[in-house]
N, C-alpha and C positions, 0 to 999 in steps of 0.2 A: 938257233933265232927262234923267238918265243910269237906265237900265232898272241893276237890283240880279238878276243872275242869274236870269231868269225861266224858262229850262228848269229848271232844277234845284231852283228853288221850288214850281212849281207843273204840273208837266207838261204835258200836252195842254189845261188848262182857259183859257177865255179871261179871264185873268186876270194882273195882273202891279203890282209896285210898284216905285217906286221911292227913288232914295236916301234921299230926303228923307222920307221915312215916309209918302209918297201911294200907296194902293191904289185902284185901279179893278178891278170885277168885274163881267161879262155872267152873268145866272143866269137860271131859268126856274122858277117854281112851281105848285104845285097848290092850288086851295081845295078841299077837298074837305068838304061839308056834309051832317049825317045828322042829322035830327031836330032841326033846333034847331041844333047844335053844330058848330063848326069844328074841324078836325084842327090841330095844331101841335106842334112839334118841341123839346126842352129837354134840354140835359146838364148834368150836376155843375158845369162849370165857368163857364158863364153865367146871370148871375142873371137871365134874360128867356124866354119863350118868342119862335121867332120860325117862319116860314111853313115848310110842308115843300116843298124843293127845294135846285137847288143850282148849281153854274156850269156853263154850256153848254162843252160843249166843242168845239176846234177842227173846223170842217168839219160839226158838226152843229146841226141846227136847233132851235129854240125848243122845237116841241111836242115831238119828237124827248129833247129834255134834261129836259123835264116827265117824261115817261112812264116815263123810264130812273130819275130821280129818285126820282118818287113810289111807283113798284114797291120800289124799293131800301129806302126808310124804311118803307113798310108791309107789303110783299109781296103786296100786292095787286095786280091790273092796272085800275085804272081807267081810263074810257074819256075823251077831250076832250069837252067840252062845246061850250065857246068862250074864245076872248081875252076878259078880264074888266077888265085894266088893264094899262099901261104904267106902271112907276114909275121915276122918276130918283130916287135917294136918296143924298143929302150928308150924313155924318155924322162925329163921333169920338168913337170910345169910351175912356174914362177905366178899364176893367177889362175882364178875359175874354181872349180870343184875340186880339181885334183893339186892345189896350189902347196908347194912342197914335199910332194911325193913324189919318191923315185919309181917309176911305172913299169913295168914288164908285164907285156900283153902277147899272146899271139891268137890271129883274127883270119877265119876263113871266108874270104871273100869267091859269094858266089855269084857270077853270070845271071841275070835274070830273063828269061824270054818279057821281049816287048809287047806291051799289050794296044800301041798305038794310041795311049791316050796319056794327058798330062793332067788333068783334074784328079785329086785325090781325095779322101774322106777322112784320114785319120786325124786323131785327135790323140798321143802320144805326151805322155810326160819323162821325164829323167830326174830321178832322185825328186823330185815334187814339182817341178818346174819345167812348164809347158814346153815342149819342141813343135819349132815347125821345120816346113819342106819347104828347098829351094832347088830348082832347075837352075844349072850352072851351064853355061857351053862349054862344051869340053875344048873345044880350041881356046879358050882365053880363059885353063885355071889357073896360070901362073897369076892373074891379077887378082886372085883373093888367096884369103887365108882359109886354104879348106885341107885336109887332111884326109887321108894319109898324101903326101904329098908326089909319090911314084904315081898317081892318077893322072898328073898332067904330062907325061908321056907314054905313059904303059895302055891311057884308055883309047889312045888315038886310033890303035889296030888290034884291039884286047881280041876280036872275033877271028884273028888267025893266029893266036899266039898258043900255046901250051899253056900248062899250069907250070906258073912260077914260084918259086919261095926268095923271098926280100927281106934282107933282114935293115933294121932301119936303128942307127945309135944316134939320138941327141939329148944328149947331156951338158 
């Protein structure tokens, strides 16, 4: 397996892509819940909602990455409550920025302490594209194309669960 210029492609993110269109990424994400709603990100390129978070940088802990990403996307300093999920995600996209790539992600999902506010101050970008935040009702997540899919069932009682390891294969 030969890497295709990982230094030029992704700076200090723990992410690489091979010449045969395989991509690995280590991520950290925040689960922000307020009044029965969970916060997701979306942009004009991707046809779906995705978790608030992003790549862990070399030398950075998952917790540090989560705090950095959540602040960057929301403009608010949330505190971590606890680690909720470790997600091994294998997927291939037929559209969007990851079109044609076989992707393998490991994501640490941290439950954030609620702040009692839904007004956000963030102005974030992903790969040069403006991101927008959206509060989606937890009870209606099955009506949206929102990833990860396990949020549809697991968030309803996330406060009473321990840490879960979840493996998803959508190939």
